N, C-alpha and C positions, 0 to 999 in steps of 0.2 A: 600402231602407235599407242604408247601408254596413255591412259586417261589422265588428264591434267588435274591435280588436286586443287580444290577451291582455295582461293586466297583468304586471308583473315578478313579482308575488307568485305568479301561477299557473304560472310557467314553471319546469320542472325543468332547470337549466342543464346537468347531465350528459347528460340525454336530448337536449337541443338540440345539444350538442357532438357527440354520436353521430350525429344526423341530418345536421348540416352536414358532418361528416366523410365520411359515406356519399355525400352528394350531390356533394361536391367530388371524392372518389375516383372515383366513377362517371364524372364529366365528364372527368377526367384520363385514365382508362383508355380511354374512347371516343375521345378525341383521339389517343392514342398508337396505338390499333388502326387508326385512319383515316390515320395517317401525318402528322397535323397537328402532332404534338408528338414531339420526339426522346427526351425523358425528363422526369423530374419537374422542374418549374421551381424556381428558387432561392427562398430564404425571402421576399425582398421581393415577388416576383411572386405567391407563394402568399398573402401577406397581402392583396394587392389582390383576388385572386380570391375569397378567403374572405369578405372584406367584401362583395363583390358578391352572393355566394350568400346571405349573412345578410340583406342588404337586401331580397332577394326574398322573405323569409319574413314581411315586414310585422309585425315584433314591436316591442313597446315595451320597450327595454332602456336601462339607464343606460350612461353612457360607460364606467364601470369594467367592467360586465358584458360590454359589447361587446368591449372590448380583451382581457379575460380569455378570452372564447370564441374570438376570433380566434387568440390565442396558443396556446390549448389545441389547436385544430384543426391549426394549422401545426406545432406540436411533435409531434403524432402522425404527421405525414407525413414530416417531415425531421429530427425530433429524437427525444427519448426521453420524450415525453408529459409527465406531471406532474413528472418528475424534472429536466426541463431547467432550470428556475429554480434548483434546488439545485446543479446542476453548474456554473452560471454564477456562483454566489456565491463569491467568493474566500475568504471567511471560513469556509466550510464545508470541513472536511477529510475527513469520512467520511459516507456515506449508508447507512443500514441499513433495508431494507424487510423487516419481519417477516412481514407479510401485506398484503392489499389495503387494510386500514384502519389499520394501525399502521406509520408511517414515522418513523424517528428520525435525527437528524444529530449530528455532533460539531462544535461551534463553539468555538474557543479552549479546547479541552481538556474542555469540558462536553458531556454528552449531553442532548439535548432532543428532545421530540416536536414534529413539525411538522404543520400542517394540510394534508396531502397525502394523497390517496386514489386508488385505482384503481377502475374501474367494477366489475370482477369479475376472477376468475383469468385469464380469456382476455385481458383488457386488459393485465394484468401480464405474461403470457406473451408477448404481442405486443412489449412493450418489451424483454423479455429477449432475444427472438429478434433484435431490431434491434441489440442490443449484441453478441451472440456471432457472428452471421452474418458480419459484415465481417472478423472475425479467423479465419475458417475453422473455427469450432467449431460444434457442434450440441448441443442438449440435448433429451432425450426420456426415455421410461421406461427404455430400454435404456442410456442414458448420462445419468443424472439429476444429475450434478454437473460443474460447470465452474469451474476456477480459472485465470484468464488475465490477460494484460496488454493494455490497450486501446492504440490507436495513439498517444494522447497521454501514455502512460506510467502512467495510472491502473490500479490493480489491481481486478479484479472477481471475486467469488465468487458462484456461483448454485447453488442446490440446490432440486429440485422433488420432488413426490410420486413414488414412495411413500416416499422418504427424509425429505422435509419433511412432517410430518403436517398442519400447518395451511395448506398451500398453498405456492406458490413463495416462496422467500426470496432476497433479493438484497442483497449488500454491495459497495459501491464505495469504495475508498480513493483519494481524488483525488491526482493527481500534483502535487507542490508546484511552483509556477511559478518560484519563486526558490530556488536550492539553499541548504541549511543550511550556514552557516559558523560558526566559533568565535565570531565577533563577534555573529552573530545569536543563538546559544545564550546568550551572555552577556547580551544585551539582554532575552531572555525569562526570565532567572533560572535557566536550566538549570544553568549554571556561573557562577563569578565570574571576574573578570579574572585573578586569580592562577592559578586552575586552567586557564584558557584558555592562558596563557603556558606553564605546565608541560606541558600536553598537546601544544602546538605543538613544544616542544623535544623531547619524547619521539618524535614522528613524525620530525622532522628527524634525530634521533640514531639512527633505525632501531630503536626499541624496539617489540617485539611487544606489541600490546594486544588484549585480549578485552573486549567490551562485553556485560555481562550485564543481564538485566531481563525483565520480564513483557511480555505482549501489550499493545501500545499505549503502551509506556513511552517511545518515542522513540529506540529503539536505532539504527534505520537513519538517522535524522536526524543523530545524533552520529557514526555511522560515516562519513557523507558529509562532515561538518565536518572530521574527522580526515584523511580521504583527500585533501582539498583542500590540506593542508599538505605533501604529499609534493613534494619539490623536482623541478624539471625536470631532465632528464638521466637519470631512472630509468624503467625500463619497468614498467608496471602491467598486471596481468591481473585483471579483476573477474569474479566468478562469482556468479550469483544465480538463485533460482527464478523470480522475475519482476523484470526490470530496473527498479530504482528509483533507483540512485545517479546523481547528476549531477556528473560530474567534468570539469573543464576541464584537460586534460593533453595535451601533444603526443604522448606515446608510451603510448597506452592501447588495450587490447583488451577489450571487454566480451563475456562469454559468458553464455548463459541456458540453463538446463536445459529438457528437453522431457518432458512427461508422456506416458504410453502412449496410443495411439489407442484407438478403440472396441473393437478386437480384443485389446487388452492388449499390443500390440507397439509397437516404435519408441521406447521410453523412453530418454532420455539423462539419467541422474541427476547430481546435483552431484558425486558422487565420481568419476565418469568424467571430468568436466570439470577437476577438480582435478589428476588424474593427467596429463591432456593439457596443462594449463597449465604443468606442470613441464618440458615439452618445448618451450616457447615462449620460453625464455630470459627469464623474468621476474626483475626485481629484487624486486618485491613482489607478493604475491597477496592480494587482498581478497575474502573470501567473505561474501556477504550474511548468511548464517546457517548454522551447523553444527547438524545434527539427528541424524546417525547416523555411519556408518562413515567418512565423509569427514573426520571429526575426526582420525583416525589419519594420513591423508595430509597434512592441514594441519600437524599437529605435526611430521611428518617434514620437511616443507618448511621450517618455521621453524628446525629443527635442522640443516639442511643448506644454509646460505647464503642463505636468503630472510628474513633478519631484518627486522623492521619490518612484517611482514604483519599484517593486521587482520581481525577477524571478530566476529560476535555470536552469542549463544546465549540460550536461555530458562532463567533461574534466578532465585531470590529473594534471593541473597546471593553474595558472592565465594566463600565456602566451598562453597555449593551448586553454583556454577559448576564448581569443581574436581571435585566428585563426579560431576557430569554428564559432564564431559570423560572421566573414567575409564570411565564406563558406555558412552560412545559409542565409545571405543577398543575395549572388549570386544566391542561389536556388530560391529566390523569383521571379526571372525572369527579374530583372531590369538591364539594360546595364550600370552599373556604374563602373568607374575606381576604383581601389583598394584605391587610395589616398582619393577619396570622401567617400568611405565606412569607412575608418579609421577616417576621420573627423567626420562622423556621430556617430561612436562609442564613440570617445573621448568627443563629446559634450553631450552624453547621459549617459554614465556609469561613475560613480565616484569611487566606491569601488568594488573590486572583492574579495570574500571570498572563500578560498579553504578548502574543508572538505574531510577527508579520513577516511576509516575504517582500523584500525591498525591490526597487526597480532593477538593480544590478544582479538580482537572483539570490542575494544572501538572505538567510533566515536569521532573524534577530529578535530577541526578547526586548520589546519596545517599552514595556511598563510592568512594574510589579506594584500592586496596591494591597493594602490591608483593609479588610472589611471590619469596620468598627461598629460601635453602638448605633442604633437608629437615630437619625436626626429628624425629628418630627415623624412624618409618614414615609420618608425616603430612607434608603440604605446609605450609610456614609462610607465612602471610599477614601482612604488616606494614602496618597502616593508615597512609595518608598524609594523606588528607583525608576528612572526613565532613560530612554535612549535619545541622545541629541543627534538628529539627522544631519544638521549642518556640520557638526564636529566629528560625526561618525564615532561617537563614544558614549558609554553608559555613564550616567551621573546619579549620585545619591541625593535625593531631595529632602528626605526626612530620616532621621536616625531610626533604623529598625529596632523593634523591641526584642527581637530574638537574641 
């Protein structure tokens, strides 16, 4: 009597994927050792071979199950396993793997859980290794944290035990395929047409702008849009922790900081790059984000002929942004009185743009203020535009001078 084929109900698809993956991997390894194969075949060839191995198992599978299994096996060999469909979806901007069973994404500003899981910690670690190995990084107990940029420009952060209590955690911020422009920000409702024209004029007129906001508020997207307004004929130096800006400019040099190696050596911080940029004859310096002592060097640059420079920082309001700038200058190690620091800031910064992520996921410029002359010992901020949360619209409060 012929052996009865297992029904679809009795098949553990994850177990089957593991088995097919092992069989195919063993075949490929044997062929490479024998000299019959130079390297791992391309995706199309692997699909054909996986289908052949699967047919040899004599299983009853639906068409959807078959295609899902084949994709799962191929993605494990030449892709990033269960993350591959998420990476290919252009609507997904961020992927957050909290542990093997809890995977979340950001789609159109909203966070949602997805039906994606890893077999076990070893499976997730295998995917992580496939991510970090090609960029020359490693992650293990002696170096349990990696923050890096992938070849396509996406940013990845990985943290593993003992720092991550619940197992390996992975976050990928996908690189935008199309650069953000003022027109795109207007269509998304981040700004309106009037603000777009005002900001364009600010950039052309070499007004120094600081973009303030929280994590995930869209600061870098707005920085990119402003930077694209810089006229040709000006030399731009960009400085970032992980290169994200997409500028189309004929005279552009992009610099990226370097973290220390596993021995704690070789670090090139943002501050060193800012100082070096001043020797590169820039017209404008664009810093992805200021977090520490580099704020002092940036303010000096803005005060000494590099007007129209741009940067971002983490703060909840324009007033908080000024307080943070003061603190960062103090971190630089210079014994300066607060009054001198405030004079330095007021001479360098002209516009502070506040950006926030609203409860519905939308990213909106909620305030634009002009830094005016000092009012006594404090910096004076004059509101120009604000966002009315109740009406869901931008309002002009004071006629801009631009």
